[in-house]
Biopython code that builds the backbone (N, CA, C, O; Angstrom):
import numpy as np
from Bio.PDB.StructureBuilder import StructureBuilder

atoms = [
    (1, "MET", "N", (-203.596, 113.817, 124.031)),
    (1, "MET", "CA", (-202.859, 114.535, 124.749)),
    (1, "MET", "C", (-204.299, 115.354, 125.824)),
    (1, "MET", "O", (-205.421, 115.851, 125.733)),
    (2, "TYR", "N", (-203.248, 115.017, 126.762)),
    (2, "TYR", "CA", (-203.822, 115.517, 128.127)),
    (2, "TYR", "C", (-204.253, 116.839, 127.917)),
    (2, "TYR", "O", (-203.550, 117.553, 127.201)),
    (3, "SER", "N", (-205.937, 117.583, 128.726)),
    (3, "SER", "CA", (-206.676, 118.366, 128.356)),
    (3, "SER", "C", (-206.455, 119.396, 129.935)),
    (3, "SER", "O", (-206.477, 118.727, 130.968)),
    (4, "PHE", "N", (-206.284, 120.707, 130.076)),
    (4, "PHE", "CA", (-206.392, 121.755, 130.821)),
    (4, "PHE", "C", (-207.346, 122.677, 131.164)),
    (4, "PHE", "O", (-207.478, 123.648, 131.909)),
    (5, "LYS", "N", (-208.069, 121.930, 130.229)),
    (5, "LYS", "CA", (-209.140, 123.138, 130.044)),
    (5, "LYS", "C", (-209.723, 123.008, 131.533)),
    (5, "LYS", "O", (-209.753, 121.958, 132.176)),
    (6, "ASN", "N", (-210.285, 124.549, 132.067)),
    (6, "ASN", "CA", (-210.178, 124.991, 133.026)),
    (6, "ASN", "C", (-209.372, 124.575, 134.658)),
    (6, "ASN", "O", (-209.669, 124.617, 135.852)),
    (7, "LYS", "N", (-208.598, 124.307, 134.088)),
    (7, "LYS", "CA", (-207.441, 124.008, 135.061)),
    (7, "LYS", "C", (-206.747, 125.265, 135.925)),
    (7, "LYS", "O", (-206.320, 126.174, 135.213)),
    (8, "LYS", "N", (-206.624, 125.388, 136.996)),
    (8, "LYS", "CA", (-205.824, 127.224, 137.512)),
    (8, "LYS", "C", (-205.100, 126.366, 137.889)),
    (8, "LYS", "O", (-205.149, 125.205, 138.297)),
    (9, "GLY", "N", (-203.843, 127.761, 137.518)),
    (9, "GLY", "CA", (-202.754, 127.436, 138.285)),
    (9, "GLY", "C", (-201.487, 128.585, 137.673)),
    (9, "GLY", "O", (-201.220, 129.387, 136.778)),
    (10, "VAL", "N", (-201.169, 128.170, 138.480)),
    (10, "VAL", "CA", (-199.874, 129.220, 139.019)),
    (10, "VAL", "C", (-198.265, 128.860, 138.252)),
    (10, "VAL", "O", (-197.776, 127.732, 138.207)),
    (11, "ILE", "N", (-197.755, 129.866, 137.801)),
    (11, "ILE", "CA", (-196.208, 129.415, 137.307)),
    (11, "ILE", "C", (-195.414, 130.991, 137.979)),
    (11, "ILE", "O", (-195.658, 132.177, 137.758)),
    (12, "PHE", "N", (-194.543, 130.399, 138.738)),
    (12, "PHE", "CA", (-193.538, 131.345, 139.416)),
    (12, "PHE", "C", (-192.188, 131.266, 138.043)),
    (12, "PHE", "O", (-192.046, 130.334, 137.252)),
    (13, "GLY", "N", (-191.428, 132.419, 138.108)),
    (13, "GLY", "CA", (-190.732, 132.445, 137.042)),
    (13, "GLY", "C", (-190.605, 131.645, 135.266)),
    (13, "GLY", "O", (-189.939, 130.916, 134.532)),
    (14, "SER", "N", (-192.333, 132.842, 135.445)),
    (14, "SER", "CA", (-192.507, 132.579, 134.005)),
    (14, "SER", "C", (-191.594, 132.986, 132.559)),
    (14, "SER", "O", (-191.200, 132.534, 131.483)),
    (15, "THR", "N", (-191.597, 134.006, 133.297)),
    (15, "THR", "CA", (-190.770, 134.447, 131.952)),
    (15, "THR", "C", (-189.609, 134.012, 131.420)),
    (15, "THR", "O", (-189.389, 134.164, 130.219)),
    (16, "GLY", "N", (-188.895, 133.535, 132.086)),
    (16, "GLY", "CA", (-187.772, 132.205, 131.613)),
    (16, "GLY", "C", (-187.964, 131.521, 130.760)),
    (16, "GLY", "O", (-189.054, 131.588, 130.190)),
    (17, "LEU", "N", (-186.910, 130.529, 130.307)),
    (17, "LEU", "CA", (-187.315, 129.989, 128.530)),
    (17, "LEU", "C", (-188.055, 128.574, 129.063)),
    (17, "LEU", "O", (-188.873, 128.064, 128.297)),
    (18, "LEU", "N", (-187.782, 127.915, 130.381)),
    (18, "LEU", "CA", (-189.053, 127.181, 130.522)),
    (18, "LEU", "C", (-190.313, 127.432, 130.958)),
    (18, "LEU", "O", (-191.387, 126.926, 130.630)),
    (19, "GLY", "N", (-189.944, 128.579, 132.015)),
    (19, "GLY", "CA", (-191.391, 128.828, 132.185)),
    (19, "GLY", "C", (-192.625, 129.333, 130.848)),
    (19, "GLY", "O", (-193.831, 129.085, 130.861)),
    (20, "SER", "N", (-191.923, 130.015, 129.881)),
    (20, "SER", "CA", (-192.449, 130.712, 129.329)),
    (20, "SER", "C", (-192.739, 129.560, 128.032)),
    (20, "SER", "O", (-193.540, 129.912, 127.165)),
    (21, "ARG", "N", (-192.066, 128.158, 127.912)),
    (21, "ARG", "CA", (-193.096, 127.704, 126.780)),
    (21, "ARG", "C", (-193.771, 126.771, 127.809)),
    (21, "ARG", "O", (-194.268, 125.906, 127.088)),
    (22, "LEU", "N", (-194.020, 126.511, 128.873)),
    (22, "LEU", "CA", (-194.865, 126.218, 130.560)),
    (22, "LEU", "C", (-196.359, 126.628, 130.489)),
    (22, "LEU", "O", (-197.447, 126.061, 130.598)),
    (23, "ALA", "N", (-195.754, 128.271, 130.181)),
    (23, "ALA", "CA", (-197.170, 129.008, 130.319)),
    (23, "ALA", "C", (-197.767, 128.954, 128.563)),
    (23, "ALA", "O", (-198.982, 128.803, 128.437)),
    (24, "LYS", "N", (-197.033, 129.058, 127.443)),
    (24, "LYS", "CA", (-197.539, 128.962, 126.381)),
    (24, "LYS", "C", (-199.103, 127.813, 125.968)),
    (24, "LYS", "O", (-200.295, 127.916, 125.680)),
    (25, "LYS", "N", (-197.761, 126.501, 126.260)),
    (25, "LYS", "CA", (-198.369, 125.757, 125.594)),
    (25, "LYS", "C", (-199.580, 125.025, 126.822)),
    (25, "LYS", "O", (-200.468, 124.277, 126.413)),
    (26, "LEU", "N", (-199.454, 125.342, 128.198)),
    (26, "LEU", "CA", (-200.786, 125.200, 129.445)),
    (26, "LEU", "C", (-201.481, 126.161, 128.921)),
    (26, "LEU", "O", (-202.474, 126.279, 129.639)),
    (27, "SER", "N", (-201.525, 126.983, 127.998)),
    (27, "SER", "CA", (-202.507, 128.034, 127.437)),
    (27, "SER", "C", (-203.245, 127.257, 126.507)),
    (27, "SER", "O", (-204.455, 127.062, 126.619)),
    (28, "GLU", "N", (-202.543, 126.813, 125.597)),
    (28, "GLU", "CA", (-203.006, 125.997, 124.438)),
    (28, "GLU", "C", (-203.585, 124.539, 124.626)),
    (28, "GLU", "O", (-203.742, 123.914, 123.576)),
    (29, "LEU", "N", (-203.916, 123.921, 125.766)),
    (29, "LEU", "CA", (-203.941, 123.145, 126.633)),
    (29, "LEU", "C", (-205.286, 123.436, 127.149)),
    (29, "LEU", "O", (-206.125, 122.651, 127.591)),
    (30, "GLY", "N", (-205.340, 124.883, 126.990)),
    (30, "GLY", "CA", (-206.636, 125.001, 128.268)),
    (30, "GLY", "C", (-206.977, 125.869, 129.504)),
    (30, "GLY", "O", (-208.036, 126.190, 130.044)),
    (31, "ALA", "N", (-205.762, 126.105, 129.725)),
    (31, "ALA", "CA", (-205.563, 126.117, 131.265)),
    (31, "ALA", "C", (-205.740, 127.306, 131.846)),
    (31, "ALA", "O", (-204.784, 126.647, 132.256)),
    (32, "ASP", "N", (-205.988, 128.606, 132.434)),
    (32, "ASP", "CA", (-206.052, 129.601, 133.194)),
    (32, "ASP", "C", (-205.242, 130.119, 133.930)),
    (32, "ASP", "O", (-205.349, 129.461, 134.965)),
    (33, "LEU", "N", (-204.346, 131.020, 134.119)),
    (33, "LEU", "CA", (-203.025, 130.969, 134.518)),
    (33, "LEU", "C", (-202.798, 132.492, 135.582)),
    (33, "LEU", "O", (-203.067, 133.674, 135.367)),
    (34, "ILE", "N", (-202.398, 132.027, 136.357)),
    (34, "ILE", "CA", (-201.376, 133.695, 136.513)),
    (34, "ILE", "C", (-199.920, 133.530, 136.809)),
    (34, "ILE", "O", (-199.409, 132.749, 137.612)),
    (35, "LEU", "N", (-199.347, 134.387, 136.033)),
    (35, "LEU", "CA", (-197.893, 134.192, 135.730)),
    (35, "LEU", "C", (-197.235, 135.148, 136.528)),
    (35, "LEU", "O", (-197.628, 136.287, 136.782)),
    (36, "HIS", "N", (-196.310, 134.652, 136.862)),
    (36, "HIS", "CA", (-195.473, 135.657, 138.015)),
    (36, "HIS", "C", (-194.113, 135.868, 136.919)),
    (36, "HIS", "O", (-193.918, 135.190, 135.910)),
    (37, "GLY", "N", (-193.279, 136.959, 137.406)),
    (37, "GLY", "CA", (-192.099, 137.334, 136.841)),
    (37, "GLY", "C", (-191.583, 138.519, 137.586)),
    (37, "GLY", "O", (-192.459, 139.097, 138.229)),
    (38, "LYS", "N", (-189.972, 139.208, 137.692)),
    (38, "LYS", "CA", (-189.608, 139.892, 138.163)),
    (38, "LYS", "C", (-189.828, 141.519, 137.070)),
    (38, "LYS", "O", (-189.680, 142.700, 137.384)),
    (39, "SER", "N", (-190.213, 140.901, 135.808)),
    (39, "SER", "CA", (-189.904, 141.930, 134.766)),
    (39, "SER", "C", (-191.213, 142.320, 133.898)),
    (39, "SER", "O", (-191.745, 141.578, 133.073)),
    (40, "LYS", "N", (-191.616, 143.589, 134.231)),
    (40, "LYS", "CA", (-193.131, 143.854, 133.460)),
    (40, "LYS", "C", (-192.861, 143.671, 132.494)),
    (40, "LYS", "O", (-193.854, 143.175, 131.961)),
    (41, "GLU", "N", (-191.771, 143.771, 131.532)),
    (41, "GLU", "CA", (-192.008, 143.771, 129.418)),
    (41, "GLU", "C", (-191.290, 142.337, 129.349)),
    (41, "GLU", "O", (-191.091, 141.847, 128.238)),
    (42, "LYS", "N", (-190.972, 141.784, 130.285)),
    (42, "LYS", "CA", (-191.329, 140.637, 129.498)),
    (42, "LYS", "C", (-192.604, 139.727, 130.423)),
    (42, "LYS", "O", (-193.023, 138.589, 130.217)),
    (43, "LEU", "N", (-192.882, 140.436, 131.176)),
    (43, "LEU", "CA", (-194.637, 139.821, 131.436)),
    (43, "LEU", "C", (-195.384, 139.927, 130.553)),
    (43, "LEU", "O", (-195.839, 138.882, 130.088)),
    (44, "LYS", "N", (-195.797, 141.196, 129.984)),
    (44, "LYS", "CA", (-196.587, 141.973, 128.561)),
    (44, "LYS", "C", (-196.169, 141.463, 127.380)),
    (44, "LYS", "O", (-196.807, 141.410, 126.328)),
    (45, "LYS", "N", (-194.737, 140.977, 127.666)),
    (45, "LYS", "CA", (-194.636, 140.245, 126.346)),
    (45, "LYS", "C", (-195.220, 138.543, 125.953)),
    (45, "LYS", "O", (-195.636, 138.024, 124.916)),
    (46, "LEU", "N", (-195.031, 138.122, 127.139)),
    (46, "LEU", "CA", (-195.741, 136.497, 127.566)),
    (46, "LEU", "C", (-196.592, 136.734, 127.489)),
    (46, "LEU", "O", (-196.998, 135.749, 126.872)),
    (47, "ASP", "N", (-197.583, 137.458, 127.637)),
    (47, "ASP", "CA", (-198.653, 138.047, 127.936)),
    (47, "ASP", "C", (-199.379, 138.463, 126.723)),
    (47, "ASP", "O", (-200.300, 137.648, 126.656)),
    (48, "ASN", "N", (-199.449, 139.008, 126.053)),
    (48, "ASN", "CA", (-198.945, 139.724, 124.435)),
    (48, "ASN", "C", (-199.288, 138.065, 123.591)),
    (48, "ASN", "O", (-200.159, 137.799, 122.763)),
    (49, "GLN", "N", (-198.169, 137.134, 124.230)),
    (49, "GLN", "CA", (-197.939, 135.861, 123.165)),
    (49, "GLN", "C", (-199.578, 135.330, 123.193)),
    (49, "GLN", "O", (-200.435, 135.227, 122.315)),
    (50, "ILE", "N", (-199.548, 135.005, 124.907)),
    (50, "ILE", "CA", (-200.866, 133.928, 125.315)),
    (50, "ILE", "C", (-202.272, 134.366, 124.960)),
    (50, "ILE", "O", (-203.243, 133.610, 124.998)),
    (51, "LYS", "N", (-202.310, 135.684, 124.601)),
    (51, "LYS", "CA", (-202.989, 136.247, 124.191)),
    (51, "LYS", "C", (-203.743, 136.115, 122.481)),
    (51, "LYS", "O", (-204.919, 136.078, 122.120)),
    (52, "GLN", "N", (-202.515, 136.075, 121.761)),
    (52, "GLN", "CA", (-202.821, 135.270, 120.377)),
    (52, "GLN", "C", (-203.068, 134.142, 120.182)),
    (52, "GLN", "O", (-203.303, 133.614, 119.095)),
    (53, "LEU", "N", (-203.035, 133.586, 121.390)),
    (53, "LEU", "CA", (-203.359, 131.651, 121.352)),
    (53, "LEU", "C", (-204.857, 131.969, 121.583)),
    (53, "LEU", "O", (-205.585, 130.990, 121.423)),
    (54, "GLY", "N", (-205.560, 133.275, 121.971)),
    (54, "GLY", "CA", (-206.990, 133.144, 122.447)),
    (54, "GLY", "C", (-207.215, 132.880, 123.686)),
    (54, "GLY", "O", (-208.257, 132.276, 123.940)),
    (55, "LYS", "N", (-206.182, 133.308, 124.944)),
    (55, "LYS", "CA", (-205.909, 132.919, 125.885)),
    (55, "LYS", "C", (-206.284, 134.143, 126.529)),
    (55, "LYS", "O", (-206.350, 135.239, 125.974)),
    (56, "SER", "N", (-206.577, 133.840, 127.993)),
    (56, "SER", "CA", (-205.718, 135.658, 129.249)),
    (56, "SER", "C", (-205.166, 135.391, 130.064)),
    (56, "SER", "O", (-205.671, 134.347, 130.477)),
    (57, "SER", "N", (-204.033, 135.768, 130.905)),
    (57, "SER", "CA", (-203.343, 135.366, 131.798)),
    (57, "SER", "C", (-203.814, 136.417, 133.225)),
    (57, "SER", "O", (-204.462, 137.408, 132.888)),
    (58, "SER", "N", (-203.576, 136.292, 134.553)),
    (58, "SER", "CA", (-203.802, 137.216, 135.067)),
    (58, "SER", "C", (-201.559, 137.266, 135.237)),
    (58, "SER", "O", (-200.746, 136.469, 134.768)),
    (59, "LEU", "N", (-201.360, 138.336, 135.947)),
    (59, "LEU", "CA", (-199.717, 138.763, 135.619)),
    (59, "LEU", "C", (-199.444, 139.573, 137.625)),
    (59, "LEU", "O", (-200.088, 140.135, 138.510)),
    (60, "ILE", "N", (-198.182, 139.113, 137.349)),
    (60, "ILE", "CA", (-197.337, 139.202, 139.586)),
    (60, "ILE", "C", (-196.204, 139.366, 138.583)),
    (60, "ILE", "O", (-195.645, 138.742, 137.681)),
    (61, "GLU", "N", (-196.138, 141.133, 139.540)),
    (61, "GLU", "CA", (-194.823, 141.438, 138.778)),
    (61, "GLU", "C", (-194.090, 141.899, 140.677)),
    (61, "GLU", "O", (-194.286, 142.825, 141.464)),
    (62, "ALA", "N", (-192.977, 140.266, 140.681)),
    (62, "ALA", "CA", (-192.512, 140.321, 142.016)),
    (62, "ALA", "C", (-191.478, 139.848, 142.215)),
    (62, "ALA", "O", (-190.944, 138.991, 141.511)),
    (63, "ASP", "N", (-190.892, 140.501, 143.537)),
    (63, "ASP", "CA", (-189.124, 139.435, 143.973)),
    (63, "ASP", "C", (-189.562, 138.260, 145.208)),
    (63, "ASP", "O", (-189.869, 138.259, 146.400)),
    (64, "LEU", "N", (-189.395, 137.409, 144.225)),
    (64, "LEU", "CA", (-189.556, 136.124, 145.492)),
    (64, "LEU", "C", (-189.359, 136.411, 147.088)),
    (64, "LEU", "O", (-189.970, 136.239, 148.142)),
    (65, "THR", "N", (-187.995, 137.014, 146.561)),
    (65, "THR", "CA", (-187.106, 137.534, 147.680)),
    (65, "THR", "C", (-187.465, 137.985, 148.820)),
    (65, "THR", "O", (-187.073, 137.671, 149.944)),
    (66, "ASP", "N", (-188.664, 139.168, 148.298)),
    (66, "ASP", "CA", (-189.938, 139.692, 149.823)),
    (66, "ASP", "C", (-190.719, 138.883, 150.223)),
    (66, "ASP", "O", (-191.431, 138.162, 149.524)),
    (67, "THR", "N", (-190.672, 138.914, 151.231)),
    (67, "THR", "CA", (-191.727, 138.350, 152.612)),
    (67, "THR", "C", (-192.992, 138.897, 151.944)),
    (67, "THR", "O", (-193.658, 138.234, 151.150)),
    (68, "ASN", "N", (-193.277, 140.135, 152.313)),
    (68, "ASN", "CA", (-194.597, 140.426, 151.828)),
    (68, "ASN", "C", (-195.166, 140.229, 150.819)),
    (68, "ASN", "O", (-196.336, 140.612, 150.780)),
    (69, "PHE", "N", (-194.556, 139.526, 149.538)),
    (69, "PHE", "CA", (-195.119, 139.036, 148.227)),
    (69, "PHE", "C", (-196.206, 137.534, 149.190)),
    (69, "PHE", "O", (-197.428, 137.408, 149.107)),
    (70, "TYR", "N", (-195.403, 136.773, 149.873)),
    (70, "TYR", "CA", (-195.802, 135.928, 150.040)),
    (70, "TYR", "C", (-197.520, 136.070, 151.144)),
    (70, "TYR", "O", (-198.547, 135.394, 151.096)),
    (71, "LEU", "N", (-197.104, 137.323, 152.075)),
    (71, "LEU", "CA", (-198.208, 137.140, 152.385)),
    (71, "LEU", "C", (-199.381, 137.703, 152.157)),
    (71, "LEU", "O", (-200.358, 137.608, 152.899)),
    (72, "ASN", "N", (-199.315, 138.387, 150.988)),
    (72, "ASN", "CA", (-200.335, 138.422, 150.214)),
    (72, "ASN", "C", (-201.059, 137.390, 148.616)),
    (72, "ASN", "O", (-202.144, 137.502, 148.045)),
    (73, "LEU", "N", (-199.813, 136.407, 148.331)),
    (73, "LEU", "CA", (-200.195, 135.348, 147.770)),
    (73, "LEU", "C", (-201.863, 134.712, 147.620)),
    (73, "LEU", "O", (-202.814, 134.569, 146.852)),
    (74, "GLN", "N", (-201.527, 134.556, 148.533)),
    (74, "GLN", "CA", (-203.590, 133.843, 148.964)),
    (74, "GLN", "C", (-204.342, 134.343, 148.292)),
    (74, "GLN", "O", (-205.073, 133.734, 147.511)),
    (75, "ASP", "N", (-204.319, 135.690, 148.472)),
    (75, "ASP", "CA", (-205.637, 136.981, 147.883)),
    (75, "ASP", "C", (-205.582, 136.992, 146.629)),
    (75, "ASP", "O", (-206.543, 136.875, 145.869)),
    (76, "ILE", "N", (-204.271, 137.156, 146.291)),
    (76, "ILE", "CA", (-203.687, 137.474, 145.057)),
    (76, "ILE", "C", (-204.276, 136.459, 144.546)),
    (76, "ILE", "O", (-205.333, 136.862, 144.061)),
    (77, "VAL", "N", (-204.140, 135.215, 144.376)),
    (77, "VAL", "CA", (-204.326, 133.820, 143.924)),
    (77, "VAL", "C", (-206.141, 133.467, 144.468)),
    (77, "VAL", "O", (-206.659, 132.721, 143.637)),
    (78, "LEU", "N", (-207.035, 133.806, 145.521)),
    (78, "LEU", "CA", (-208.072, 133.638, 145.090)),
    (78, "LEU", "C", (-208.719, 134.873, 145.268)),
    (78, "LEU", "O", (-209.717, 134.973, 145.982)),
    (79, "SER", "N", (-208.143, 135.961, 144.576)),
    (79, "SER", "CA", (-209.131, 137.184, 143.643)),
    (79, "SER", "C", (-209.234, 136.470, 142.281)),
    (79, "SER", "O", (-210.235, 136.524, 141.566)),
    (80, "ARG", "N", (-208.285, 135.904, 142.035)),
    (80, "ARG", "CA", (-208.403, 134.991, 140.175)),
    (80, "ARG", "C", (-209.311, 134.335, 140.551)),
    (80, "ARG", "O", (-210.209, 134.223, 139.716)),
    (81, "PHE", "N", (-209.476, 133.800, 141.554)),
    (81, "PHE", "CA", (-209.592, 131.688, 141.055)),
    (81, "PHE", "C", (-210.002, 131.547, 142.466)),
    (81, "PHE", "O", (-209.377, 131.896, 143.468)),
    (82, "GLU", "N", (-211.301, 130.905, 142.367)),
    (82, "GLU", "CA", (-212.054, 129.798, 143.381)),
    (82, "GLU", "C", (-210.987, 128.968, 144.201)),
    (82, "GLU", "O", (-210.845, 128.965, 145.423)),
    (83, "LYS", "N", (-210.299, 128.292, 143.291)),
    (83, "LYS", "CA", (-209.392, 127.168, 143.367)),
    (83, "LYS", "C", (-208.615, 126.825, 142.616)),
    (83, "LYS", "O", (-208.945, 126.740, 141.433)),
    (84, "LEU", "N", (-206.927, 126.412, 143.142)),
    (84, "LEU", "CA", (-205.846, 126.106, 142.600)),
    (84, "LEU", "C", (-205.524, 124.494, 142.166)),
    (84, "LEU", "O", (-205.488, 123.591, 143.001)),
    (85, "ASP", "N", (-205.353, 124.344, 141.072)),
    (85, "ASP", "CA", (-205.440, 122.850, 140.805)),
    (85, "ASP", "C", (-203.193, 122.723, 140.638)),
    (85, "ASP", "O", (-202.377, 122.055, 141.273)),
    (86, "PHE", "N", (-203.100, 123.321, 139.956)),
    (86, "PHE", "CA", (-201.547, 123.594, 139.920)),
    (86, "PHE", "C", (-200.477, 124.511, 140.220)),
    (86, "PHE", "O", (-200.583, 125.723, 140.032)),
    (87, "LEU", "N", (-199.200, 123.816, 140.796)),
    (87, "LEU", "CA", (-198.597, 125.294, 140.786)),
    (87, "LEU", "C", (-196.753, 125.029, 140.039)),
    (87, "LEU", "O", (-196.040, 124.635, 140.962)),
    (88, "ILE", "N", (-196.446, 125.076, 139.535)),
    (88, "ILE", "CA", (-195.478, 125.035, 139.077)),
    (88, "ILE", "C", (-193.773, 126.422, 139.093)),
    (88, "ILE", "O", (-193.660, 127.282, 138.219)),
    (89, "ASN", "N", (-193.085, 126.310, 139.867)),
    (89, "ASN", "CA", (-192.115, 126.846, 140.436)),
    (89, "ASN", "C", (-190.600, 126.205, 139.352)),
    (89, "ASN", "O", (-189.796, 125.274, 139.395)),
    (90, "SER", "N", (-190.929, 127.479, 138.399)),
    (90, "SER", "CA", (-189.759, 127.287, 137.267)),
    (90, "SER", "C", (-188.076, 127.842, 137.560)),
    (90, "SER", "O", (-187.215, 127.686, 136.694)),
]
sb = StructureBuilder()
sb.init_structure("model")
sb.init_model(0)
sb.init_chain("A")
sb.init_seg("    ")
for serial, (resi, resn, name, xyz) in enumerate(atoms, 1):
    if name == "N":
        sb.init_residue(resn, " ", resi, " ")
    sb.init_atom(name, np.array(xyz, "f"), 0.0, 1.0, " ", f" {name:<3s}", serial, name[0])
structure = sb.get_structure()
C-alpha cells in the first residue's frame, strides 16, 4: 500500500461521507491533514476519530461561498505546513 507518511494535505468537504472516509484512510497511511467543513460538530467528531488513530488534524470551519475565506486560505495552510502535497475537493 502507498504511504502518505509526512505528506501534507487539505480536504475540503471532509465531513461528508466520502471526505470523512478519505480523511480517516489518509490519516491511517500517515498523512497530516487540514480538514474543512461547514459544521463545527461534524469536524470535531471527525477529529476525534482521527485522534483515535494516533494522528491529529487542523480544522477549518468555513462556508466556501464566502470569498473572504479564499483570501485567508494561503495564510491558514502556511501556518500549519511549509508545503502542500495534495488537495482534495470532496
